[in-house]
KOLZA-747971 format. One record per residue: residue in three letters; x, y negated, z of N, C-alpha, C in turn. Coordinates in steps of 0.001 Angstrom, whole numbers, plus 524288, in hexadecimal, padded with zeros to 5 digits. Atoms other than C-alpha are relative to their C-alpha. Example, Ala and Ser with C-alpha at 12.3 -4.5 7.8 and 13.67 -1.06 7.14 Angstrom:
ALA8037A804A6800008300C8119481E78803847FB5080000SER7FCCC804A67FFC4835668042481BE47FCFE7FBBE802DA
REM end
This chain:
MET8012680582801044F37885FF46909E805247FCFA7FFFCTRP7FB17802E2800A64FEAE857A068B7A7FEE27FA2E800AEPHE800AF805937FEEC4FE7284A12691B6804567FCE57FD5BARG7FC0A8037D802485055083EDB68AB47FEDF7FA5780183ARG8015F805827FEE84FF168313C68A787FACC7FFC0802E5ASP805337FF6C7FDA44F39D8356D692F780093802208058FLEU7FE457FDDD7FAF54F8FF836D56A0BE7FBE47FF4E80448ARG8043A800037FC134EC4E838E86A8347FCD4805007FF5CLEU8033A7FB41800294E3548442D6AB9F7FA477FEB87FEF7SER8058780151800D24D67083CB26AAD07FF367FDB77FA8FASP8017B802438050F4CF7F8391269E1B804608007D7FBFDASN7FBC27FEE6803A94D9CC83F82695777FDE1803D77FBF1ALA802A47FCF3804134D4C9844B6688668023E805897FF65ALA7FDB17FACF800E64DE7384FCE685E37FF9680372804D7LEU8004D7FCFA7FB2B4DE97853F2694217FA7D8022C800C3TYR8057A7FE4C7FF874CFB3854AA6942D7FF15804D47FC9FHIS800D57FB91803934CFB685DAB688578032A804C6801ADALA7FCC57FBA17FE204DACB865E568DE47FD5A802B880498LEU802707FDBB7FB504D3E1867CB69AED7FAEC802D07FEB7ARG804F17FD81801844C73486B516940B800D0804DB7FCA9SER7FEFE7FB93803944CDE0875B268BA97FEFA8054880286GLY8010E7FB0B7FD584CB8887FF46961A804E88031F8013DVAL7FB057FD617FEEA4DA0588395696EF802EC7FCA9803FEPRO7FD21803377FC2E4E27E87F586A29E803C87FC377FD44VAL7FD028042B802894E9808729A69F61805117FEEB802F6VAL7FAE58016E7FDD84F80B870196A1998013B7FA7A7FE20PRO7FEC080556801A04FACD861406A1A5805E67FF3D7FF8AILE7FA58800D8800B05080F85D7569C1A8011C7FA707FE1CPHE7FE01804F68020E50FF1851286994A805B4800DC7FE93ILE7FA857FF87801A851CC785036691BC8027C7FA9A7FFD7PHE7FCC0804AE800A5526948454B6940F80336800FA7FB18ASP7FDF37FEC98053152A4184527685A7805547FD737FF2EARG7FAB28021880097538D9843B9683B1800C37FD227FAD4HIS7FFA780302804E6536B083F06675B67FEFF7FA3680125ILE80149805637FE8A5311D832C867C3A803C37FE0D80433LEU7FCE9801BA7FB82538AD8323568909805C07FF1D7FEB0ASP7FA68800808013B5462D83407683088013E7FAD57FD4BLYS7FF1D80502802BF544468275867B507FFD97FB5C803C0LEU80083804547FC41541E681F38687978054A7FECE8026EGLU7FACC8016D7FE0254E69817F168AEA7FFC97FE8A805C5ASP80080801C07FA90549678124A697B27FE218048C80358LYS801657FB6B7FCD45498A81D586A19C7FCCF7FE84804D3ALA803AC801B87FBF154198815026AB0F7FAFE7FE4F7FD38ASP804918015E8032D53641815126A15B7FB0B800AB80338ARG804987FFE47FC94529DC8118E6A8B57FB94803427FDB1ARG804207FCC78025A52154818D369EE4800AA805B180183VAL7FF037FA8D7FE71527D8825C16A2017FE61800A6805B9GLU801867FFD17FA7C525E68229F6B05C7FA097FFE08008EPHE805C08004B7FFD75179981F1A6ADCD7FDA38055E7FEC8ILE801E87FACB801755154382C236A6F3800ED803D180477HIS7FE897FC7C7FBB851C4F833436B1EA7FC377FF5D8049AALA803A2801057FBAE513A282CAF6BC227FA86801FA7FEB5ALA805317FE30801A75074682FB46B4427FFA5805F88003ELEU7FFEA7FA417FFBF50B4383E0C6B3537FF97801D9805ABHIS800697FE907FA7450CF483E7B6C2157FA647FF64801FCASP8058F800B67FE974FF13839186C3977FCCB804AE7FE2AMET802E17FB89802284F9CB843C46BAB48015E80504802E8GLN7FE417FB4A7FD43501F484E156C1867FD4A8008980549GLN8028C7FFDC7FADE4FC3484A4E6CEA97FA65802017FF86GLN805677FE4C800E34EE6F84C0E6C9687FFC6805D17FEA9LEU7FFFE7FA7F801A44F1D2859216C32280164803A280481VAL7FE677FCC77FB844F8A085E6B6CF477FB728007E803D7ASP804957FFD37FC8E4EC9085AD26D7447FBF0803EB7FE15MET803B57FC2E8023C4E4DF863B66CE04802588057A7FFC7GLY7FD7C7FAE3800404EE9B86ED66CF4A8029F8011A7FAC8SER7FD637FF628050C4F4B486C6A6C1EA805057FCCA8000ETHR7FB2E803208004C501068657F6BD22800E67FE157FA7CLEU7FE6B80221805095066585D296B23A80567802347FEB4HIS7FAD87FE2C801CA511A8862DF6AA4F802937FB7F7FD13VAL7FD5B804658029151B28857F36A6D58054B801D77FE08TYR7FB1E7FE4F802755264E85A9B69D5E803127FB3C7FE29TYR7FC90803F680234531E88527E6991E802F4802B07FB9BGLY7FD777FD598045C536378566568B7E7FD8A7FE737FAD8LEU8021F800FC80533532598571A67D367FB0A803437FF62PRO804E47FD0C8006D5242D85AFF67A77800958050D7FCE8GLU7FF707FB46803475287B8649666FE2802F98045D802CEGLN7FD687FBEF7FCDE530A886BAA67A347FCB48019B804BAVAL8033D7FED97FB6B526FA86ABC6857B7FB86803A97FE8ETRP8049E7FCE08015C51B788709D67E3080122805DA7FF54PRO7FEE27FA5D8003D5220687DA767AB8800938027B80576GLN7FF997FDFD7FA945253787F28689537FA94800ED80249LEU805507FF947FDEE516F487CC568CC67FD21804A57FD9CLEU802987FB95802A451269886B6682B7801F38053880226GLN7FDEE7FB307FD9551B57890CE6890E7FDDC800B980581GLN801917FFD77FA7C5170588D49696D27FA3A80150800ABTYR805AC7FF487FF835084B88D59694567FDC38027D7FB16GLN802E57FDF9804794FEA88944C68BBA7FC817FB847FE23VAL802BC804D4801654FAA588786685537FBC48011A7FBEFGLN804657FF59803AA4ED33887A567EE07FF897FB467FC62ALA80079804D68030E4ED408797767A5D802BC7FB9D802EEVAL7FDA5804A67FD9E4F3C886C5C67CCC7FC6B7FB597FED7TYR8035C804A48007E4EBE185FF367F2D8033C7FB2480118THR7FD4D804F67FF1F4F0F08521567DFB7FCEE7FB9E7FD69ASN802A98047B8025D4EC928445167A39803487FD9E7FBA2HIS7FD658025D804864EFD283D0E66DA7804017FBE68019EASP7FC31804427FF954FBD18348666CB7800F77FE357FA68TYR800168020E805564FCA682B86660E88054F7FE117FE12GLU7FAEB802218018850B0C827B4660C1802DB803BD7FC4CPRO7FD6F7FC9F803E6513C882CB2655A680302804928026ATYR7FD1B7FBA47FDA751CD9834AB65E787FC3A8040F80232ALA803C57FC607FD985113883A87665C07FD4F803547FBE0GLN8027D7FD0B8044C50AE083E73658DE8038E804777FE35GLN7FC4A7FBF1801BD5172F845AF6549A800938044580423ARG7FF707FC3C7FBAD518DD84C13661F77FB4E803AC8003AASP804B27FCD87FF6650AC38509C662937FF52803D17FB76GLU8006E7FC7C8048750B1F85631654CA803D38049280086ALA7FC147FBD17FF45517A385DCB657E07FE23803E180421ILE801E17FC877FBD2511BC86324664867FB39803037FE26ARG804A67FD528021D504ED8663E65D8E80196804C27FCBEGLN7FE397FBB48036650C3186E7765387802958045D8032EMET7FD5A7FC167FCBD5148A8752565DD17FC058033D8030CLEU8040D7FD2E7FD185089C878A8666037FCDC8038B7FC5CALA8030E7FCE6803C85013387D44659ED802D9805087FE8FSER7FD017FB448015950C49886C4656EC7FF7A8043280439HIS8010D7FC3B7FBCB508E988D206640E7FA1F800F0800A8GLY805AA7FF3E7FFC34FA5888CD0661317FD457FCAC80414VAL8023B803677FBEC4F7EA881B466AD97FE377FADF7FD86PRO801C5804FD8023C4EF4F87631666838015F7FB6280382LEU7FF3B804E97FD204F2508681F66A617FB237FCA97FF22HIS804C380330800534E5B68609E66D57801417FA77801E1THR7FEDA805637FE6E4E6E4851C366D917FB117FCA87FFDCTYR804AF803397FF464DD30847326717B801607FA3B80053LYS7FF73805B17FF5F4DB2A83880671557FF507FEB9805C2ASP800838014E7FA744DDB0832DD67ED4801DF7FA8380153GLN7FDA5804F27FE3E4E5D18265567F0A7FDB97FB2F7FD69VAL802B4804708026D4DD1881DCF676777FA27801327FFEBILE805A67FF118008F4CE6B81BF2674C87FED6802067FA88PHE8009D7FE408056D4CEC181CFE665E780564800A57FD90GLU7FADC7FED68023B4D9E5822DE65E0B7FF9B801007FA22LYS7FF5B7FE378056C4DEA4825CB650477FBD87FDA57FC60ASP803F0801CD803C84D2CD824E56470D7FAB67FEFE8027FGLU8051C800967FD6E4C838822AA651387FD9A7FA9A7FF31VAL802028053E801394C71A8141364E4B802AC7FE467FAF6THR7FDC080178805154C9268113763FD87FC427FC527FD32LYS8036B8032F803614C3E98081F635617FBD6803957FDA4ASP8043E7FCE18024D4B7A680C6C62E4D801F6803B17FBC6ASP7FDE27FC88804174C030812356237E803A3804328023BGLY7FCC47FBF87FD8C4C77681AA662D70805B57FE77800A3LYS7FA82801B67FF794D41E812C962CB1800DB7FD7280554PRO7FF038024F7FAD64DAD780E12639237FFB67FA097FFDETYR7FFD6805AC7FF6A4D8D78002E63DC8805A37FE51800D4THR7FAE3802467FEBE4E4E87F78663DDD7FF567FA8D8024FVAL80134804FB7FD754DE1B7EB896438C7FCD080139804E3PHE8023C7FE857FAF34DA237EBC0651CD7FA2F7FEB080093THR80559801B77FEC74CD547E4086520F7FBD2803A87FDBFPRO803F87FC52801EB4C55C7ECB1648C5800838056C80280TYR7FF357FAFB7FD4A4CB817F8B264F277FD3F7FFE380553SER8023E800467FABB4C7407F3FE65C9B7FA067FFF27FFC4ARG805BA8000B800964B9647F155657BA7FDF1805857FF29LYS801A17FA988011E4B8477FF2D65248800D380365804DETRP7FEC47FD0E7FB304BEA6804A265EB17FB8E7FF52803EFLYS80428801127FC2A4B4727FDF86674B7FAC98024A7FE37ALA804E77FDD68020B4A9548023F65E547FFCE805EF800BCARG7FFB77FA427FF734ADE68106165F4E7FFC0801C4805ABLEU7FF7C7FE757FA804AF768103166E117FAA3801388025FTHR804B37FE687FD1B4A4C5817D067503801DF8024F80532PRO7FE5C7FDB57FAFD4A4C981D2368309802CF8053B7FF6BTYR7FD7C7FAE3800EA4A8F982A4D67D51805F57FF8C80000PHE7FA5380088800914B6B48252867A45802B67FE7580514LEU7FDBE8019A7FAF94B8A682049688327FF0B8041280446LYS8016D7FC047FC294B39482C8D68ED8804E3802CE801F9PRO7FB567FD437FE0F4BDCD83280697E67FF95805ED7FF40TYR7FFCF7FA41800264C211840A1696A180008801FB805A4PRO800597FE757FA794BDC2847146A37B803988049D80153THR7FC237FBD37FF0F4CA4084EDA6A59C7FF67802668056FGLU800357FE357FA884C7E484FCC6B4587FC94804DB800A6LYS803917FB837FFAB4BCDD859996B20E802DD8052D7FF57TYR7FD5E7FB238018E4C6C9863766AD1680562800A68027APHE7FACD7FFB87FD9B4D2958614F6B5FF801488057A80207ALA7FF057FAAD7FE164D0EB86F3F6BB03802B0803597FBDDHIS7FDBD7FCE0804454D615873CE6ADB5805E37FF287FF4FPHE7FA418004E8001C4E41986F366B02580230805288020ELEU7FD8C7FB267FE284ECF987B126B1BF802017FF3280594ARG7FE258004B7FA8E4EF7687D9D6C031805BE801A280022GLN7FA5F7FEF57FFC74FE1A87CD46C266802707FCF880479PRO7FD438032D7FC0F507838789A6CD1F802787FB2F7FD6CALA7FDEC804F18020C50CBF86AB46CB918058A800B27FDD5ILE7FAD17FFF88027151871868E96C29B8021E7FA6680041ALA7FDBB805437FF59521AD85D686C5228008E7FD447FABAILE7FF2C8034A804A8522238525C6BB32805C77FE827FFDEPRO7FA7580189800365301384FB56B64E800AA7FA5C801EDSER7FF14805517FE09535CF843C66BD12801D97FC817FB8DLEU7FDFC803BB803DD53908837746B566805DE800BB7FF51GLU7FA447FF758002254759839706B8FF801A3804CD7FCCFSER7FE877FB34802D954775847456B36D7FF887FF3C7FA17MET8009380125805975435E841516A6528038A7FB747FE5EGLY7FC56804428013F54DD8836BA6A71D7FDB97FA96800A0PHE8026D805217FF2E544A682BCB6AB3F8004D7FE7B805BAGLN7FFAB801F87FA9F5447E823386B7537FAB17FE05801BEGLN804A7802457FD9A539CB81F2E6C096800A17FA117FFF9VAL7FFB1805B98000C536A9810BE6BECD7FD447FDC9804CAASP802ED8018B7FB4552CD080FAB6C9E47FDEA7FA787FFC4LYS802B3805098003E52613803856C4DF7FA2B8012F8002EPRO805907FEB67FF8451785802986C7E07FD6A800747FAA1PHE802B07FF38804F550EE1807AC6BD037FAD77FD197FFF3PRO80501802BB80043502F4800696B8007FB9880376801F4ALA804577FCF97FDCF4F6AD804AC6BF337FC428018C7FBA6ARG803947FE00804014ECAF80C9F6B7C37FA727FDFB80101LEU80527802047FE914E18C803F46BC7C7FD967FD037FB76ILE802E580312803D44D73C7FEFF6B3277FD307FBC68031ALYS8022E804407FCD34D3E67F19F6B8AC7FBAC7FD3D7FCF9ALA8048C8022A802B64C6327ED476B4EB8006F7FA217FF4AGLU7FFB2805B28002D4C8A27DEF86B81E803DB7FE3F7FBD3LEU7FBF880148803D54D4F37DEA26AFE37FDF2800CE7FA6FILE802067FED98053D4CE1A7E4F96A4467FBE47FBEA7FE6FLYS80408803FE801234C2B47DB616A5498027F7FADA7FE48LYS7FD7C8050D8012D4CBFA7CFB66A4F98046A8008B7FC02TYR7FB817FED58034F4D54C7D5FF69B4C800C57FBFA7FBB1LYS7FF8080384804814D25C7CD2668FBB802237FAAA801A3GLU7FE48805387FE394D4777C0A8697A7805938001B8022DGLN7FB0B7FFF07FD114E08D7C52F69F068047A802E67FD58ARG7FC227FC6C8023A4E7BD7CE8669611804E87FD5E7FDEAASP7FB8B802B1802684F0B67C42669027803657FD07803E2ILE7FD20803237FC1A4F5957BE4B69CF0803DD8038B802E8PRO7FC497FC3F7FDC1502347C54D6A0D0800F27FF67805DAALA7FED8800E07FA6A5030A7BF3F6AE747FC12802AD80397ILE803D87FD567FCA94F6D87C66B6B33C7FF6C805AA7FE3EGLU800D77FA8A8017D4F32B7D4AC6B35D7FADA8005A7FD05GLY804B8800238032D4E98E7D3986A8377FF9A804807FC2DTHR800327FB5E803604ED0A7E0076A0E27FFCF804D98037ESER8015C7FB757FCBB4E9C37EDC46A56E804B88032F801D2ARG7FB577FCC87FEE44F77E7F3B96A5917FEDA805DE7FF63LEU801737FA7A8008F4F0E68006D6A16980270802827FB26GLY7FDAE7FDEC804D14F8AD801ED694B580326804F0800DCVAL7FCB57FB6B7FEF85023880B8C69ABA7FC9F804C48014BHIS8036C7FB9C7FEA54F6F1813DB69FF37FD3D8022E7FB2FLEU802277FE10804F34F0ED81490692638044A802AE7FCD6ARG7FB997FDC6802FA4FE4D8174E68C79801258059F80194PHE7FEBC7FAB57FE35500AC8233C694F87FB2B8031A801ABGLY804CE7FD157FF164F275826F0696BC7FECE80110805B3THR8016D7FF587FA7A4F1ED825766A5837FAA17FD9080103LEU80544802397FFBE4E53781E226A2D67FD458015C7FAE0SER802F67FE9C804B14DAA0822756994F7FE407FB167FD12ILE801B780462803424D8218191A68E007FA0B7FFAE80003ARG805C0800027FFEC4C9C081D3C68E6F7FDFC7FD46804EBLYS8019A802717FB134C8B58194069CA3800C77FA157FFC0LEU7FED480591800254CF2380C0A69A4C7FC657FD237FC2EALA8036880282803E44C75A808F168DF27FA617FFBF80200GLY805497FFE77FDDE4BAAD80CEE6949B7FF3E7FBF18043DTYR8001A803DD7FBC34BDEE8042F6A00E7FFFF7FA747FDC4ALA7FF4C805448022B4C1DA7F89A697927FB747FE407FC98GLN803EE80161803F94B6EA7F91968D837FBDE7FC18801F2PRO803F4803CB7FE5C4AC4B7F25B69597802477FB0D8027FLEU7FDB28045F7FD0F4B5EC7E92969C82802A57FBEB7FCA1SER7FCC5803BB802EC4BE737E3156920B80119801E97FA80GLU7FEDF7FE9E8056C4BE7B7E38B6834B805BC7FEEC7FEC5GLY7FA7A8014A800DD4CBF37DD1B683B38038B8047B80197PHE7FCD47FB9E7FE324D1837E85E68B837FF29804C27FC79LEU801287FB95803824CA9B7F27B68313802E97FF577FAD6ASN7FD2B800F6804E84D0B37EBF567719805B1801BD80054GLU7FA957FE467FF5C4DE387EEC867CA58006A805E97FF51LEU8000B7FA498009A4DAB37FD3767D517FF0E8017C7FA4BILE800F67FEF2805954D5C57FC7466F4C805067FF097FCE1TRP7FAE4800E88028C4E2D27F67466B0880375804DC80094ARG7FCD27FB517FEFC4E93580258671397FE7C8046B7FC3DASP801DF7FC0D803BE4E0B680BA7669388019D7FE8D7FA72PHE7FEBB801E9805404E3178034465D1F805AD801417FEA0TYR7FA787FF0D801264F1EB8043A65E2F80146805D37FFBDHIS7FF307FA5B800734F14E812EA6609A7FDFC802097FAC2MET802217FE82805154E8C68143565488803BC7FE6C7FBA0ILE7FC40801DA803F04F27380C0A64CA1804C0803A67FFCFLEU7FB647FC8A7FFC84FDE381487651347FEC68054B7FD86TRP8018D7FAEA802394F658820C164D557FFC47FFB97FA04HIS800B78006C805B14F2F381BEA63F9C804DB7FDFD7FD33PHE7FB5C802628026C4FF9E8148463D24804CB8013F80366PRO7FBCE7FE7C7FC5450A2781C4D6446F805287FD2F7FF03GLN7FB18802CB8012B514D38146363D9D800F67FB7D803C7VAL7FF27804667FC63512698093C64751802D8801CC804ECGLY7FD457FDE27FB785176381213652238057F801D17FEB6GLN7FAD27FE35801AD52394814FF64A3B8033C7FB747FDDFGLY7FCAB8048680134528FF80728648EE7FEA87FCFE7FB19LEU80164802DF804C1521BF8024E63CE17FBB77FC0B80124ALA80418803F17FF71519937F60863BDC7FAF7802167FDA1PHE8050A7FE6C8023050B197F85E639BF7FF4E7FD797FAA1LYS80010802AE8051550BAE7EE1662EED805828005F7FDCBLYS7FABC7FE9A801E25171F7F31A626D38035F7FB457FE96GLU7FCEB8047D801C651B1A7E5BE62186802E97FD5D8047CTYR7FD68802727FB8151ED17E18E62F6180532802B380157ASP7FAE87FD867FF4052A217EB2962F01804477FD387FCD9ARG7FC1D802F180324530BD7E16F625BC802397FB53802F6ILE7FE52804AA7FD17532C77D7126304F805D58005980151ALA7FA578002E7FEE5541087D2EF631E6800D07FE47805A9TRP7FF5C8012D7FA65542B47D3DD640AC805827FE0780122ARG7FAD5801E67FE5F54DD77CC9A64750802A78040B80391ASN7FE0C7FBEB7FC7054F5B7D711651E8805197FE88802BCASP7FB78801C97FD05558F57CF5065A3480017802F38053CGLU7FFDB7FC8F7FB6555D447D8D1664D88006A7FCFF80523ALA7FF7A803237FB3D560FC7CE4B66EB47FAB87FDA28017CGLU8052A8023D7FEF2553A27C7F366D507FC3080440801D8PHE803557FBA47FE4C54CF07D52C66EA0801148014D805BCLYS7FE7C7FEDD7FA925548C7D79F67B357FDB77FBD4803ADALA80221804437FCCA550687CA42680687FA16800AB800B6TRP805B07FF037FFB25422B7CD8F67D427FEEA80481803C9CYS800C27FB6B7FC925433E7DAEA683E3800B47FE84805BAGLU7FEA6801447FA8B5490A7D4D86902A7FCEA7FB5780225GLY80300804897FE2C53FC17C93C690DB803647FB36800BCARG7FC7A8048D7FFBA549E17BEBA68DE27FF9B7FCBF7FAFFTHR8009C802D2804FC5442C7B7D8681F77FF897FA1E800BCGLY800F08058A7FF16541D97AAA3688757FA517FE777FF13TYR805AB800DF80062533407AC1E685E67FD8F802C0804B6PRO801797FDAE7FAFA52DA77AE38693967FBE48044E7FFC5ILE804297FC0880020521517B5D669006802088051B7FDA3VAL7FDA07FB5A8026F529267BF1B6875A8038D802B7803FCASP7FC527FDC87FC35533947C0FD691BE7FD248028480496ALA803127FDCA7FBAD529667C33369C617FDD5805597FE77GLY802377FB0D801D5522F27CDD4694418040B804527FFBFMET7FBF27FBFC8009052F987D4F36914A80215801B280551ARG7FE217FE907FAB8533DE7D46B69F827FBE880347802DDGLU804247FCCA7FDA3526AF7D98C6A3F7800538059B7FDE7LEU7FF947FAD7802705281C7E4D569A4F804A38030A80230ASN7FB427FD4F7FE365360B7E80769E7D7FF9D801A3805B8ALA800447FEDE7FA60532B47E7936ACF47FBC5803EA80166THR804947FCF67FE42525917EE876AD0D7FE26804247FC2EGLY802217FC61803E7523387F6006A0657FAB07FE3E7FE00PHE8050980222801B8517577ED5869E12800E57FA797FDF1MET800148057880191514F87E0B9696A97FA5D7FE867FED0HIS8054D801E9800E35087E7D8CD6965F7FEE47FFCF7FA1EASN800E87FF4F805A7501AA7DAC86893E8003A7FAF07FCD4ARG7FF5C804F8802D1500F27CC4B68552805D17FEEC7FF38VAL7FA618010F8004C50F8A7CB4D6883E802AB803D47FC44ARG7FDE07FC4F803E7512297D7876801E7FFAD7FD8C7FA94MET800AC802788051E50CC07D01867473803E57FB817FF47ILE7FC758048F8005F514F37C3FF6777E805AC801C97FF48THR7FA867FE2C80062521C47CB786797580103802A57FAC2ALA7FF5A7FD4D8050751F907D3C366D51800527FC037FB90SER7FFF98040B8040C51C507C7FC664F38052E7FD038000BPHE7FB1D802F47FF8C5286A7C0EA66A158048C803047FD88LEU7FBAD7FCDD80223531A67CC0F666AC7FFC2800117FA05ILE800977FF5F805AA52C247CD93658FD800437FAC17FD31LYS800A9804D480302528917BFCC654F48041E7FBD680166HIS7FC17803F67FE89532227B76B65CC680593801D87FEEBLEU7FA9C7FE128009E53E1C7C02765C41800CC8030F7FAF6LEU7FFC07FCF3804D553AE07C74864F90802DC80532800D7ILE7FDD77FAD37FEDA53E5B7D446655BD7FBC58040E7FEBBASP8037E7FBDC801D15383D7E0966500D7FC67801DC80473TRP803CD7FE627FC0752BBE7E4326576B801218056C80230ARG7FEE27FAAE7FE2E530A77F24765852803C07FFFE804A6TRP7FC72800747FB8453B6B7EDD8661A87FCD87FF10804FAGLY803508012E7FB7B531387E82366ABD7FC7F8048B80166GLU803617FB687FF185282E7F3C466906803028043180307ALA7FCCA7FBFD7FD6A533477FCE766D0C801427FE6E805A0TYR7FEC2801BC7FAA5536AD7F488678E87FB40800B080388PHE804C97FF337FCF4528937F48D67D9F7FF13805D5800EDALA800C47FA4F7FF7F527F78033B67B0A803668023D8045AGLN7FC4B7FE297FC0753393804F46840D7FE647FE2280577LYS800DE8027D7FAE852EAC7FC0068EEE7FA6C8005C80223LEU8056B8004F7FE2651FC17FC3268F787FE378050D80295LEU802317FB727FD50519BC80550699667FB498020B7FD09ASP804AB7FE4E802D750D43805846913C801068009F7FA28PHE7FEAF7FF8B8059651491807556844C7FCAD8042B7FD59ASP8031C7FC798033650BC180D7267A2D801617FEA47FA60LEU7FE018010F80546510EF80ED266C4B7FC077FD097FCB4ALA803FA80261803695041580B3D665887FF217FA4880166ALA8012E805597FE50501357FF0D66DA3804D27FC867FFAAASN7FB31803178002E50F637FA8166E8D801437FE747FA65ASN7FEFA8012280578511517FB9D65FEB7FBF87FC2C7FDE1GLY8042580381801D1504367F52B65D5C800F37FA6C801CCGLY7FF02805337FDD8507B27E9BB6663C8049C7FD587FD64TRP7FB5780256802655152D7E7A26606D7FF0E7FEA77FA44GLN8010D8013A80582510717E87F652617FC167FB7C7FF98TRP803968047F7FFEE505767DF06655E1803387FAF680080ALA7FCC4804AD7FF1750F9A7D55565AEA8036A7FEC17FB48ALA7FC93800C88048E518227D75E64EDE7FCE47FEB27FB1ASER80385800EA8047650C447D555645DF8004C804547FBF2SER7FF507FBC7803D150FC97E23D63F5E7FC0D8046C800C3GLY803997FBC67FEB8505097EA81645917FA9F7FF357FDAECYS8056980095801B64F6CA7ECEE642B87FD727FBD880374ASP802D7804157FD244EE1A7E188646AD803B37FCAA80357ALA7FC07802D17FCEF4FA567DA2A64AE47FF3D7FA1A7FFAEALA7FFEA805BA8002F4FC637CBD564DDE8028A7FE577FADAPRO7FD7E801A9804E54FF777C46D6411F805A27FE508010ATYR7FA67800D27FF0C50E0F7C29963F328014E7FA6380180PHE7FED48057B7FEBD50D2D7B3D96405B7FE387FE7C80579ARG801488012B7FA85507BE7B4F864E37804D9801078034CVAL7FB4E7FF887FCBB513777B265656FB7FEA97FDC58055DPHE80149801CF7FAB5510837B1BC66583803F87FBF5801D3ASN7FC92803E07FD91515FD7A58E66BE58003F8014C805DAPRO7FFB87FE4A7FA8851AFC7AA836792D7FE977FBB0803E3THR8012D8045B7FC77519AB79CF667F467FA1B7FF2F80071LEU805B2800A77FFEF50B6B79B8867B467FD59804A6802A6GLN802257FB597FD76508AE7A98D67F8F800767FF8D805F7THR7FF2C800B57FA6050E617A64968CE47FC277FC018022EGLN80399804207FE375065F799CD68E1C7FA688021480058LYS805597FDED8003A4FA1F7A16E68A9E7FF078042E80421PHE801037FB5D7FCC84FBE17ADD3692AD802E58002180544ASP7FD468003E7FAF3505757AA6369D9A8015A7FA4C80130PRO7FEEC8059E7FFAF503E379B8F69F19802DE7FE67804F2GLN7FD46801637FB24508A479B526AD388051C802FD800B8LEU7FB157FCFE80013514117A4576A9DA80068803EC80483LYS7FFD57FC307FBA7510347ADEA6B49B802B0805097FE46TYR7FDB27FB2580212513A47B9C06AC4C805C47FF207FEA7VAL7FAA080128801AA51FC87B3736A67D803A27FF85804B4ARG7FC88800DD7FB7E5254D7AF206B39D800E4804F780328HIS7FF4D7FB177FD29523087BC7E6B97F8049A8031C7FDB5TRP7FBF87FCD28029352C067C2DA6AF6A804DF7FCEB7FE7CVAL7FB7E8033D8017B534E67B7466AC27800E17FBF88045APRO7FF82803967FB90538237B1756B98A803E87FB957FF08GLU7FBF780409800F1543CD7A9D96B40A7FE547FC1C7FBD2LEU8020E8032E8045153B017A2AD6AA4C802197FA677FFF2ASP7FE8B805947FFE753E7E794D76AECC805CB7FF1480126SER7FA79800AA7FE9B54CDE7976A6B15F803738000F7FB25LEU7FC417FFF380456558FB7964B6A8F88014C805907FE3CGLN7FEE77FA8E8016C559DE7A51E6A90E7FC76801DD7FB83TYR803AC7FE25803FE54E297A63769FE5801F47FE6D7FA97PRO7FDAF8012B80520552A97A739691A67FCC97FC247FCBEARG8029F8036F803B654F7879D4E687237FD2C803697FBF7PRO802D27FCDA803EA545D37A1E767C92803B78021E7FBD2ILE7FCA77FD2D803B454C497ABAD673847FF2B7FDFE7FA68VAL8016B801F8805305455F7A577667CF7FBCE7FBD0800CBGLN8041E804067FFB053CD4799816656B7FB188020C7FD48HIS804DA7FDC38020652E9C79D08663197FEF67FE647FA56GLU80176801CF8054652C667949165709803CA802097FBE0VAL7FBFD7FDEE803A153948798E5650AA7FED6805C37FEE3ALA801147FA6280088535F27A736653437FB15800E17FCB3ARG804F87FF6B802CD528307A55F64E07800D67FF327FA1FGLN7FEFD800FF8059252CD379F68641268031D804787FD90ARG7FC9B7FBC9801F45371F7AA1263FB57FCE0804F77FEE5VAL802DE7FB18800B652DD57B576641A37FC017FF8C7FB98LEU803CC800AD80443523967AFC863877802B7800997FABDGLN7FD027FFA4804E552DFD7AE8662DE680180805B07FED4VAL7FE357FA93800B15334D7BC5862FF87FB7C803937FE83TYR804A17FCC680131525CB7C29C630057FDFD7FEC97FA7ALYS802128019F805285218C7BABB624288034A802667FB94GLU7FC737FDCD803FF52D897BF2861C757FF25805EC7FF6DALA800937FA3F8002552B7A7CD6F6202C7FAD48019F7FD82LEU8053A7FE65801A951D187CD7A61CD77FE6D7FDD07FAACSER8018E802568050951D4B7C5846104C801818038A7FB75
REM end
């Protein structure tokens, strides 16, 4: 069983099928150097999160008399070692929809096939995938509302049913415990910042629609990272949310929607605008202004608060994500890909499909995106969602002092400029 974005033993599709195969199961995880070598920040909290999740799984496996095999290397080099070490009958894993993962899985599939070993893959990280929710003519939806209607119409208890893996835990191969490589041995450092709890809070989900836009309170679930790395089952969360809050369920549907878009239109994950004509925009790409945005020094308090929260914690409130993204693109006329890459580097819950979907929405270049003439006014957004400046003051303590910078650009000037630039590119 090859774990990747599904770091749990309960309600895991591929693991269930592996354990039911009747052959002893060896659980493995590969810290993929194709991914890790690109990470410049060696105190990356995501690597630490994965490491902690693997230790949780290891504890459970050791209690059963089994062990997790964790490798640090290239999958195409690790698998031949495994084939030599074990008489492998089959490999089980769950689907991954990202372009790199598709290439990796196809290469491993072919390599295993050359040894007569099948690779079985399953849907696990979304409720509906690929072509499961399409228009009546079989084509993919590119607008969210009709997609969500069809998604809800298709949803039956069957799709939320957990995989009862626990019934078959006796089928893990009995082996003495094997140590997990340390973060330091892979060139990473321990950050030791508290991780978001994996608790599903009923009260929060019930009030989600009313509270989700207020950054000063804990009105969002903070479960994105657990869905990203599969430490929480999407079936469990959707089943829990369905009777409590349609607003919360809609967020999970957006997640499926963006994964479906990435699957059908892989170019969006490779730096291209979903709407091709938006690649004609003449970005200013001022590096000093980009640096000021990254560091939270734009002179727009809500934007600066969001960027400082991101830099300090690896999290940013979702309403503020929209405001900061819109500001970078529409106020500073900086290419959305710059912002997308910065979020990809910093967000603990970074997910290619959702991150790209959010940034292209803000840039008006994505499917079902905000129209290009919608330019968020950061001041009005603050008055609406943080009127007492509780969130802003928490992250921008020098707000009322001379140390706080003047606005990097005037809102009305920026608005006129971006409308002109977009209009020229799209005419």
